[in-house]
C-alpha positions, 0 to 999 in steps of 0.5 A: 656106204662107208660109214654104214659098212663100218658101223655094220661090221662092228655090229656083226662082230658084237653080234657074233662075239658079244651077244651070244644067244641062249640055246633052247632045249627040246628035251621032254619032261614034267610039264610047267604048271598052268595054275596061277603062280604065286610070286615067292620073291615078294616074301623077301627070302632068297631064290634058293629057299624056293627053287632047286636048279637042274640041268642046263638048258642053254648059256651065253654071255653072262647068263645060263638057263636051267630047268628048275624044280619048285621045292614046295609044289614040285612043278618044273619051270625054266630059270634064267640066272644072270650074273649081274655082278659081271654086267656093265652099266649098259647091260644092267639097264638092258636087263631092267628093260627086259624084265619091265617088258616081260612084266608088261606083256605078262599074260599076252597071247603066245609070249613066254610068260615071266612068272617071278624075278629074284633080284639078289646082290650078285645074281638075278633069277628070272622064272619063266614057263618052259617050252618043250619043242625047241626053237623054230630054227631047229624045226625049219631045219628038220622040215626044210620048208613049211607048206603054205598051209602050215606057214599060214597057221604059224604066221597067224600066231606070230602076227597075233603075238607081235600085234599084242607086243606092239599095242603095248608100245614095246619093240622086241628088236630081235625077232628071228627063228631062234627066238620063237619057241615051239610049245611041244615037240610034236606040234609045228604051229604052237609057238611063243615069242621069247628073249626080250633082251633087246626089248624097249618101250616105244614112247613115240614114233622113231624114238629108238636109235641103238643098233641091235638085233641079229644081222640077217634080220635087222631092218634097213632103218636100224642100220641106216646112220642117216635115218630119223630113228626107228620103232616097232615097225622094225620088228615087222621087217624081221617077221618078213625075213622069218616068213621068207625063210619058212616058205623058201627054206633060206634067208633073203639076205646073205653074204659078206658084211658090205653086200649084206648091208647094201642088200638090206638097205636097198631091199635087194632080194629075190623069189628064185623060181627054183624055190618059189615057183609053186608059192602063191602070189598072195604069199609073195605079196605079203612078204614084199609088203613086210620087206618094205624099205620104207617103214611107213609103207610096211605092214603092221601086225594087225594089217598082216592078219587081214592081208589076202594070204591070211 
């Protein structure tokens, strides 16, 4: 395990220090327009000719997310401003992958929609719809746990979104509650997947090699240096962790670096009676089928939608 632990330790350090994720706003205000959006960037004019930036919704690394008003229509959207001049080559390539993935997924169910992109000499501006309910992690913290009925509604939407993403041959690679946004403050079930900063096209099975994601949610095959690679099936492991948290109120894999790495790679987790005694066997069976160390035995999103618990 030495190589794995060294690799994982470096991953954790980058995860904590170099990959600061954008926070999500739960403030209310004018709604994003739902009408067909005209891409102003095609005019060749700069971003500032069309948009006025407002309050900061989140920031991290070399990017900030602002609430922005469209000058002509007055409609409100979210704009991600990336300081591309400060990015290294690998990060610029990742940004290109993120934009390409979001354009490919545009119009898909329960996925944050990318509406326009302005690529200027030192900055890239990504115009997106804005969700007003904060993120799923905040909602879980407020509720502590979801009932099975509540969780089933949320899971149906989550599985549908992942099914669409994967059928488009895209791996998200950072599924976690912080990257699941609540559409409205008073709705526990309407969600949208966001943050495609690690997204990558899957051109063939097991074609991905990069160690990325968030430590507690990353799949065993992503961590294992001896594996043949991974693909979008790694996302379904992360989905399994999210579902475990929804029903149990805590993460299945925790602890110091070495313990966390070993637990994930062995699939070493438990349904503690204190928290799981009242949860149905169907629910636990589904989670176990998602948290399969062997990715070939893991449920796909389409299969998860058809499982007995659903």
